[in-house]
TORMI-344868 format. One record per residue: x, y, z of N, C-alpha, C, O in turn; residue number from 1. Coordinates in pm, 1 decimal. Layout:
BEGIN
SITE     n.east    n.north       n.up    ca.east   ca.north      ca.up     c.east    c.north       c.up     o.east    o.north       o.up   pos
SITE          X          Y          Z          X          Y          Z          X          Y          Z          X          Y          Z   NUM
...
//
This chain:
BEGIN
SITE     n.east    n.north       n.up    ca.east   ca.north      ca.up     c.east    c.north       c.up     o.east    o.north       o.up   pos
SITE     4840.5    -4581.4    -4656.0     4872.3    -4651.8    -4528.7     4810.3    -4558.4    -4421.5     4737.6    -4597.7    -4330.3     1
SITE     4846.2    -4434.4    -4442.7     4788.1    -4331.2    -4311.6     4665.8    -4346.0    -4323.4     4614.2    -4357.9    -4212.3     2
SITE     4556.6    -4353.5    -4448.2     4436.5    -4363.8    -4487.0     4384.5    -4480.7    -4384.0     4299.0    -4459.5    -4298.0     3
SITE     4444.6    -4598.9    -4404.0     4397.0    -4731.8    -4378.3     4416.7    -4713.9    -4207.1     4327.7    -4730.6    -4123.6     4
SITE     4530.2    -4683.1    -4186.0     4519.1    -4672.3    -4011.9     4409.0    -4556.2    -3958.6     4341.6    -4576.2    -3857.5     5
SITE     4401.9    -4471.4    -4013.1     4272.2    -4377.9    -3963.8     4149.3    -4439.4    -3982.3     4071.5    -4415.6    -3890.0     6
SITE     4103.9    -4512.8    -4072.9     3981.1    -4553.6    -4100.2     3952.8    -4680.3    -3968.1     3847.6    -4699.6    -3907.0     7
SITE     4070.3    -4745.1    -3954.2     4053.9    -4866.8    -3844.4     4036.5    -4779.8    -3698.6     3955.4    -4809.4    -3610.8     8
SITE     4113.5    -4687.6    -3694.8     4113.9    -4618.0    -3584.2     3962.0    -4562.1    -3551.8     3906.9    -4571.2    -3442.1     9
SITE     3908.7    -4505.2    -3664.4     3774.9    -4424.5    -3654.3     3674.8    -4565.0    -3614.3     3594.1    -4563.1    -3521.4    10
SITE     3698.3    -4683.7    -3703.4     3611.7    -4777.0    -3681.3     3603.3    -4823.9    -3538.1     3498.0    -4862.0    -3487.0    11
SITE     3704.7    -4819.7    -3483.9     3714.4    -4898.8    -3355.8     3632.6    -4764.5    -3260.8     3554.4    -4803.8    -3174.2    12
SITE     3646.1    -4647.2    -3273.0     3573.4    -4542.1    -3191.5     3451.7    -4577.2    -3222.8     3387.9    -4619.9    -3126.6    13
SITE     3384.1    -4574.1    -3344.4     3254.0    -4572.3    -3353.2     3196.9    -4690.6    -3292.4     3086.8    -4679.4    -3238.4    14
SITE     3270.4    -4829.4    -3293.9     3185.0    -4924.1    -3266.3     3197.7    -4928.6    -3107.1     3114.1    -4993.8    -3044.6    15
SITE     3287.9    -4869.3    -3047.5     3293.2    -4851.4    -2887.2     3186.0    -4756.2    -2837.1     3146.0    -4762.4    -2720.9    16
SITE     3138.7    -4666.5    -2926.2     3047.7    -4565.6    -2898.0     2906.2    -4595.4    -2922.9     2809.0    -4536.9    -2875.1    17
SITE     2908.7    -4717.7    -3023.5     2747.8    -4733.4    -3077.3     2655.8    -4784.6    -2965.8     2542.7    -4736.2    -2962.0    18
SITE     2687.9    -4869.8    -2881.2     2594.1    -4878.8    -2789.9     2569.7    -4747.9    -2686.2     2459.3    -4730.3    -2634.7    19
SITE     2671.5    -4667.4    -2663.5     2625.0    -4549.2    -2586.8     2546.5    -4431.9    -2664.6     2466.8    -4358.0    -2606.9    20
SITE     2577.7    -4422.3    -2802.6     2483.1    -4331.1    -2873.7     2349.9    -4405.9    -2913.7     2248.4    -4342.3    -2942.5    21
SITE     2354.0    -4521.6    -2914.1     2217.0    -4591.2    -2925.3     2105.8    -4545.7    -2824.4     1992.2    -4508.3    -2853.7    22
SITE     2166.0    -4557.3    -2689.6     2093.1    -4507.5    -2555.0     2037.4    -4381.9    -2573.7     1922.2    -4356.0    -2539.0    23
SITE     2141.1    -4271.7    -2646.9     2079.0    -4130.9    -2677.2     2003.9    -4134.5    -2782.7     1919.1    -4045.5    -2786.5    24
SITE     2006.1    -4206.1    -2868.5     1900.1    -4192.5    -2991.0     1757.2    -4243.8    -2974.9     1665.6    -4221.1    -3053.9    25
SITE     1749.2    -4316.7    -2861.3     1611.7    -4362.1    -2825.4     1539.8    -4196.4    -2823.2     1434.1    -4180.9    -2884.2    26
SITE     1596.6    -4089.5    -2758.0     1502.6    -4001.5    -2723.7     1556.6    -3901.8    -2826.4     1469.4    -3861.3    -2903.2    27
SITE     1658.4    -3860.8    -2842.9     1722.6    -3745.7    -2916.4     1682.3    -3759.1    -3093.9     1665.9    -3658.5    -3163.0    28
SITE     1670.8    -3902.3    -3149.0     1639.0    -3913.6    -3274.4     1482.8    -3928.4    -3286.7     1432.4    -3933.7    -3398.9    29
SITE     1424.3    -3933.6    -3201.0     1279.7    -3949.1    -3207.1     1179.1    -3820.2    -3137.2     1067.7    -3828.6    -3085.5    30
SITE     1253.9    -3719.8    -3155.8     1195.0    -3567.9    -3113.2     1143.5    -3593.3    -2963.9     1056.3    -3514.4    -2927.5    31
SITE     1186.7    -3699.2    -2863.1     1151.8    -3687.9    -2750.0     1248.5    -3580.3    -2689.6     1195.7    -3523.9    -2593.8    32
SITE     1361.2    -3540.4    -2714.8     1459.3    -3456.6    -2664.7     1517.4    -3364.8    -2799.0     1504.2    -3398.8    -2916.5    33
SITE     1564.1    -3278.6    -2765.3     1613.7    -3180.8    -2852.0     1729.7    -3285.5    -2953.2     1770.9    -3397.2    -2921.9    34
SITE     1759.7    -3213.1    -3069.0     1847.9    -3280.2    -3160.3     2012.6    -3269.6    -3089.4     2049.9    -3192.6    -3000.9    35
SITE     2069.6    -3345.2    -3141.6     2217.2    -3324.8    -3122.5     2261.2    -3199.1    -3163.1     2333.4    -3122.9    -3098.7    36
SITE     2204.5    -3179.0    -3294.6     2282.0    -3027.9    -3345.3     2231.3    -2914.9    -3254.8     2319.2    -2839.5    -3213.3    37
SITE     2090.8    -2886.8    -3212.5     2064.3    -2812.8    -3112.7     2123.4    -2783.7    -2977.9     2148.0    -2676.3    -2922.8    38
SITE     2141.4    -2921.6    -2935.4     2223.1    -2919.9    -2822.3     2364.7    -2882.3    -2814.6     2414.2    -2817.0    -2722.7    39
SITE     2434.1    -2933.3    -2929.7     2592.1    -2898.7    -2948.4     2577.0    -2763.5    -2968.1     2633.4    -2699.5    -2879.3    40
SITE     2512.8    -2684.4    -3065.2     2484.3    -2539.1    -3086.4     2488.7    -2454.9    -2968.8     2553.9    -2350.6    -2962.7    41
SITE     2415.2    -2504.4    -2872.0     2394.3    -2431.0    -2746.2     2524.5    -2434.6    -2642.4     2574.4    -2341.4    -2579.2    42
SITE     2559.4    -2566.0    -2647.0     2685.1    -2570.1    -2583.7     2808.2    -2488.0    -2611.1     2887.2    -2430.2    -2536.5    43
SITE     2798.4    -2502.7    -2757.4     2922.7    -2427.5    -2813.9     2906.5    -2296.7    -2802.8     3003.8    -2225.7    -2777.5    44
SITE     2770.9    -2239.9    -2821.2     2764.4    -2084.4    -2778.5     2798.4    -2028.6    -2622.3     2819.1    -1910.6    -2594.1    45
SITE     2799.2    -2132.2    -2536.3     2798.9    -2087.5    -2417.6     2961.4    -2109.6    -2365.6     3019.3    -2032.5    -2289.0    46
SITE     3016.0    -2223.6    -2421.2     3133.2    -2251.2    -2390.3     3243.2    -2236.9    -2485.8     3358.3    -2231.0    -2442.3    47
SITE     3218.8    -2230.5    -2616.9     3316.0    -2173.7    -2724.6     3424.6    -2252.0    -2759.1     3488.1    -2217.5    -2858.7    48
SITE     3470.6    -2381.6    -2677.9     3562.8    -2448.4    -2760.1     3543.5    -2604.5    -2721.9     3488.3    -2638.2    -2617.1    49
SITE     3594.9    -2697.9    -2818.2     3544.7    -2829.5    -2806.4     3566.2    -2898.7    -2679.9     3475.6    -2963.0    -2626.8    50
SITE     3685.2    -2887.7    -2628.8     3721.5    -2909.4    -2490.6     3629.6    -2877.0    -2383.1     3582.3    -2968.3    -2315.4    51
SITE     3600.8    -2760.0    -2361.6     3497.0    -2695.0    -2277.9     3353.2    -2752.3    -2291.4     3283.1    -2767.9    -2191.4    52
SITE     3307.3    -2785.6    -2425.2     3175.6    -2843.6    -2437.3     3187.0    -2995.4    -2392.5     3093.0    -3042.6    -2328.7    53
SITE     3277.7    -3060.5    -2417.1     3273.8    -3189.2    -2380.4     3280.2    -3185.9    -2223.7     3200.0    -3257.2    -2163.4    54
SITE     3348.9    -3126.6    -2168.8     3346.4    -3135.1    -2023.8     3235.1    -3085.0    -1970.8     3203.0    -3132.4    -1861.9    55
SITE     3149.6    -2981.5    -2028.8     3007.0    -2924.3    -1969.1     2911.2    -3043.0    -2023.1     2802.0    -3052.9    -1967.1    56
SITE     2937.4    -3120.0    -2110.8     2821.0    -3205.9    -2143.0     2829.5    -3340.0    -2053.9     2730.8    -3396.8    -2007.1    57
SITE     2953.8    -3378.8    -2039.1     2974.9    -3516.7    -1941.9     2936.6    -3444.1    -1803.0     2851.6    -3508.3    -1741.3    58
SITE     2980.7    -3320.4    -1735.9     2916.6    -3273.7    -1638.7     2783.7    -3296.0    -1621.0     2744.6    -3352.1    -1518.6    59
SITE     2699.7    -3255.9    -1716.0     2564.1    -3237.4    -1701.9     2491.9    -3400.8    -1691.2     2395.7    -3436.6    -1623.4    60
SITE     2582.2    -3484.0    -1789.3     2522.6    -3618.7    -1808.8     2548.9    -3668.8    -1673.1     2458.3    -3738.6    -1627.6    61
SITE     2664.4    -3647.7    -1587.6     2679.1    -3714.2    -1456.7     2537.1    -3701.0    -1350.9     2476.1    -3793.2    -1296.8    62
SITE     2513.7    -3570.6    -1344.9     2401.5    -3530.7    -1273.4     2293.3    -3423.4    -1339.8     2286.5    -3306.6    -1301.7    63
SITE     2214.7    -3476.1    -1437.9     2134.3    -3379.2    -1501.2     2058.0    -3304.4    -1430.4     1979.4    -3366.4    -1358.7    64
SITE     2052.9    -3164.1    -1424.5     1975.8    -3075.3    -1371.6     1944.1    -2952.4    -1423.5     2030.0    -2915.9    -1503.7    65
SITE     1850.3    -2870.7    -1408.3     1809.2    -2743.5    -1499.4     1905.0    -2635.2    -1475.9     1922.3    -2548.2    -1561.3    66
SITE     1967.2    -2636.1    -1366.1     2088.2    -2551.0    -1338.8     2217.2    -2562.8    -1458.9     2275.7    -2472.7    -1519.0    67
SITE     2232.7    -2703.3    -1465.2     2337.0    -2762.9    -1575.6     2305.2    -2720.8    -1725.9     2391.0    -2684.8    -1806.5    68
SITE     2172.7    -2730.5    -1750.3     2114.5    -2723.8    -1893.0     2153.1    -2614.2    -1935.2     2141.9    -2515.5    -1862.5    69
SITE     2214.1    -2602.9    -2077.3     2213.2    -2501.8    -2137.7     2088.1    -2452.6    -2262.3     2095.3    -2365.9    -2349.4    70
SITE     2009.6    -2519.5    -2237.5     1882.0    -2507.0    -2335.1     1802.5    -2401.8    -2266.0     1808.9    -2382.6    -2144.6    71
SITE     1720.2    -2328.4    -2355.6     1624.0    -2218.1    -2329.1     1530.8    -2275.9    -2205.9     1525.7    -2394.9    -2174.7    72
SITE     1459.2    -2170.9    -2143.0     1357.2    -2203.1    -2056.6     1242.2    -2288.1    -2108.5     1177.3    -2373.2    -2047.8    73
SITE     1230.6    -2243.3    -2244.0     1099.4    -2321.2    -2295.3     1148.8    -2489.9    -2315.0     1083.0    -2588.0    -2280.5    74
SITE     1269.0    -2489.4    -2373.4     1307.1    -2629.8    -2393.0     1328.5    -2713.8    -2244.7     1321.4    -2835.7    -2229.2    75
SITE     1352.3    -2626.4    -2157.6     1351.0    -2693.9    -2008.4     1235.9    -2758.7    -1973.4     1225.0    -2872.0    -1926.5    76
SITE     1118.5    -2648.8    -2009.4      999.2    -2674.9    -1952.3      959.7    -2824.9    -2037.8      915.0    -2924.7    -1981.3    77
SITE      984.5    -2815.1    -2168.2      914.4    -2925.7    -2251.9     1004.6    -3064.7    -2245.7      956.8    -3176.4    -2265.2    78
SITE     1139.9    -3038.6    -2215.8     1231.8    -3177.7    -2194.4     1303.0    -3143.3    -2077.6     1413.6    -3089.7    -2071.3    79
SITE     1199.0    -3193.7    -1948.6     1281.5    -3165.7    -1808.1     1410.7    -3229.4    -1813.2     1419.5    -3349.3    -1839.4    80
SITE     1536.2    -3140.1    -1784.3     1638.5    -3205.0    -1761.7     1645.1    -3289.4    -1639.2     1737.2    -3371.0    -1643.7    81
SITE     1579.9    -3292.0    -1541.7     1592.7    -3369.7    -1444.7     1563.9    -3483.7    -1440.3     1594.0    -3560.9    -1349.2    82
SITE     1481.5    -3517.8    -1570.2     1411.5    -3659.2    -1578.6     1516.4    -3720.3    -1708.6     1478.6    -3807.4    -1786.9    83
SITE     1649.0    -3658.1    -1712.8     1737.9    -3748.9    -1815.5     1805.8    -3868.6    -1757.5     1855.5    -3870.3    -1644.9    84
SITE     1805.0    -3958.8    -1833.1     1856.2    -4087.0    -1776.7     2012.1    -4092.2    -1747.0     2084.9    -4034.6    -1828.0    85
SITE     2070.2    -4156.2    -1637.7     2177.4    -4155.9    -1586.1     2264.6    -4266.8    -1671.7     2207.9    -4374.0    -1692.7    86
SITE     2386.2    -4250.5    -1718.0     2447.1    -4332.7    -1759.1     2593.3    -4352.5    -1682.5     2627.4    -4264.7    -1603.2    87
SITE     2668.9    -4452.1    -1702.4     2824.1    -4491.9    -1640.5     2906.7    -4373.0    -1731.6     2878.6    -4311.2    -1834.3    88
SITE     3032.2    -4374.4    -1631.7     3096.5    -4275.5    -1681.8     3169.0    -4303.8    -1836.1     3183.9    -4216.6    -1921.8    89
SITE     3204.7    -4429.4    -1847.3     3258.5    -4486.3    -1981.6     3135.2    -4435.2    -2114.8     3161.8    -4366.3    -2213.4    90
SITE     3006.4    -4491.4    -2079.3     2918.8    -4459.7    -2163.9     2880.0    -4302.7    -2197.2     2831.1    -4271.6    -2305.8    91
SITE     2905.9    -4210.4    -2096.5     2900.9    -4070.6    -2109.7     3008.8    -4046.5    -2168.2     2980.2    -3971.5    -2261.5    92
SITE     3140.7    -4071.2    -2167.5     3236.0    -4005.4    -2228.4     3253.0    -4057.1    -2366.2     3300.7    -3979.5    -2449.1    93
SITE     3220.4    -4178.3    -2402.8     3195.2    -4187.2    -2566.5     3097.4    -4145.2    -2639.9     3116.9    -4135.6    -2761.1    94
SITE     2972.0    -4111.1    -2585.0     2846.4    -4078.8    -2624.0     2881.6    -3919.7    -2668.0     2849.5    -3872.4    -2777.0    95
SITE     2944.9    -3855.6    -2575.6     2969.8    -3716.0    -2603.0     3064.6    -3693.2    -2682.4     3038.0    -3607.1    -2766.3    96
SITE     3206.2    -3755.6    -2690.2     3301.8    -3754.5    -2796.5     3232.1    -3768.6    -2909.8     3241.6    -3680.1    -2994.8    97
SITE     3156.0    -3872.6    -2930.6     3109.9    -3904.4    -3087.1     3039.9    -3809.1    -3139.4     3066.7    -3758.6    -3248.4    98
SITE     2909.4    -3764.0    -3040.8     2843.8    -3631.2    -3083.6     2904.2    -3504.4    -3079.6     2838.8    -3408.9    -3121.7    99
SITE     3008.1    -3488.7    -3039.8     3095.4    -3357.0    -3038.3     3168.3    -3377.2    -3187.9     3143.4    -3285.8    -3266.5   100
SITE     3239.1    -3464.6    -3229.1     3291.3    -3515.6    -3362.3     3194.5    -3505.6    -3462.4     3230.7    -3461.6    -3571.5   101
SITE     3070.5    -3540.4    -3444.6     2953.4    -3550.9    -3554.0     2902.8    -3411.7    -3584.4     2860.4    -3380.0    -3695.5   102
SITE     2908.1    -3343.4    -3497.6     2830.2    -3202.2    -3493.5     2934.4    -3076.9    -3516.3     2900.2    -2959.5    -3530.8   103
SITE     3080.4    -3131.8    -3516.4     3185.9    -3019.7    -3504.4     3167.5    -2940.7    -3613.1     3167.5    -2991.3    -3725.2   104
SITE     3149.8    -2809.2    -3594.9     3113.4    -2699.0    -3716.4     3231.4    -2694.2    -3810.4     3218.4    -2697.7    -3932.7   105
SITE     3350.8    -2685.7    -3745.5     3462.7    -2671.2    -3839.0     3473.9    -2797.7    -3940.5     3526.0    -2775.5    -4049.9   106
SITE     3433.3    -2914.5    -3914.3     3441.9    -3011.3    -4006.8     3325.0    -2993.4    -4111.6     3340.7    -3016.1    -4231.6   107
SITE     3233.2    -2960.3    -4068.1     3128.7    -2931.1    -4169.5     3171.3    -2807.0    -4241.1     3127.8    -2807.6    -4356.2   108
SITE     3243.7    -2697.6    -4211.2     3262.9    -2606.2    -4323.3     3377.3    -2668.0    -4424.5     3386.1    -2629.8    -4541.2   109
SITE     3464.3    -2768.4    -4366.7     3548.2    -2821.5    -4450.4     3494.9    -2910.9    -4554.8     3552.7    -2938.3    -4659.9   110
SITE     3381.1    -2953.4    -4517.2     3323.6    -3052.4    -4639.0     3243.6    -2962.2    -4724.7     3180.9    -3022.0    -4812.2   111
SITE     3230.0    -2837.4    -4722.3     3160.1    -2766.5    -4853.2     3255.5    -2750.8    -4960.6     3374.8    -2729.8    -4938.9   112
SITE     3213.0    -2759.2    -5058.0     3264.6    -2764.0    -5190.3     3353.6    -2626.1    -5197.2     3414.3    -2597.0    -5300.2   113
//
């Protein structure tokens, strides 16, 4: 019973975030922007907790700029953060939460045999 409830809840979250993540995928999955894995890793190295990473990513997406970007200078030159598209708050939160959950390092370690 618990598995069914968890499955329904996770599907509801994913369906709500599909459109938000689809917008991000337009660049991040086509190599027009750094991969989610690279972005999440850089944020995690700087902010060290999921909650702080989420807050920083959402803050960046509110008003993208070089100052808020955690990427290296070379990446900033190649993928200008100032040209990052703006999203509404709901879309920002859903996309960031989805990406953080997908790239969570602890979950990746738990999946190893």
